[in-house]
C-alpha positions in Angstrom: 20.4 -17.5 9.8 22.6 -14.6 10.7 22.8 -13.7 7.0 19.0 -13.6 6.8 18.7 -11.3 9.8 21.4 -9.0 8.5 19.8 -8.9 5.1 16.4 -8.1 6.7 17.9 -5.2 8.7 19.5 -3.8 5.7 16.2 -4.0 3.8 14.4 -2.4 6.7 16.8 0.6 6.7 16.3 1.0 2.9 12.5 1.0 3.3 12.7 3.8 5.8 13.9 6.3 3.2 10.9 6.1 0.8 7.4 7.4 0.4 4.5 5.2 1.5 2.4 3.5 -1.2 -1.5 3.6 -0.8 -1.8 -0.1 -0.2 0.5 0.0 2.8 -2.4 1.2 4.9 -4.0 -2.2 4.8 -3.3 -5.7 6.1 -2.0 -7.8 3.3 -4.6 -10.5 4.0 -7.3 -8.0 3.3 -6.1 -7.3 -0.2 -7.7 -9.1 -3.1 -6.0 -9.8 -6.4 -8.6 -9.4 -9.1 -6.5 -10.2 -12.2 -3.1 -9.9 -13.7 -2.3 -8.5 -17.1 0.8 -8.5 -19.4 1.9 -5.6 -21.5 5.0 -6.5 -23.5 7.6 -7.9 -21.1 5.9 -6.4 -18.0 3.2 -7.9 -15.8 0.8 -5.9 -13.6 -1.9 -6.9 -11.1 -5.2 -5.2 -10.3 -5.7 -5.4 -6.5 -8.9 -4.4 -4.6 -8.4 -2.8 -1.2 -10.8 -3.0 1.7 -12.1 0.5 1.0 -13.3 -0.7 -2.4 -10.6 1.1 -4.5 -8.8 -0.8 -7.3 -5.1 -0.4 -7.6 -2.6 -1.3 -10.4 0.5 -3.0 -9.0 3.9 -3.7 -10.6 7.1 -5.3 -9.4 8.8 -3.0 -6.9 5.6 -1.6 -5.3 5.0 -1.9 -1.6 1.8 -3.3 -0.1 0.6 -4.3 3.4 1.7 -3.1 6.8 4.8 -5.3 7.0 6.9 -3.6 4.3 5.7 -6.0 1.7 7.6 -5.7 -1.5 6.1 -7.1 -4.7 8.9 -9.2 -6.1 7.1 -11.1 -8.8 3.8 -11.2 -10.7 2.8 -14.4 -12.4 -0.5 -15.5 -14.0 -3.1 -14.9 -11.3 -0.4 -14.7 -8.5 1.4 -11.8 -6.8 4.5 -12.8 -4.8 5.4 -10.4 -1.9 8.4 -10.4 0.4 7.5 -9.0 3.9 9.5 -8.3 7.0 7.8 -9.5 10.2 9.1 -8.4 13.6 9.7 -11.4 15.9 7.5 -11.0 19.0 10.0 -12.2 21.6 13.2 -10.8 20.0 14.3 -7.6 18.4 14.8 -9.0 14.9 13.1 -8.9 11.5 12.2 -12.1 9.8 11.6 -12.2 6.0 8.4 -13.9 4.9 7.2 -14.8 1.4 3.4 -14.3 0.8 1.4 -15.4 -2.2 -1.7 -13.4 -3.1 -3.8 -15.4 -5.6 -6.6 -14.2 -7.8 -9.9 -15.7 -6.9 -11.9 -17.0 -9.8 
């Protein structure tokens, strides 16, 4: 458990030194995966934001308001690793989120 907290804090400090991606303005639950595509060895996902704009995501992009890092894109699924602040403690808890394309 201590390792997870330490890892989360290190990840949090690394996030602080980067530019913000457009999809970090929205709650992750409000984002909608439209489809995934494959080009060679790379996978991408088209994601629709609440403002109606369509974005192309790849692994390594950030989305959502909880420092969500796109860690994997599979067929119709985007896997995101977020850091959630514990309400009663001053610690960050990693959380895996799956965004699935709706057919």
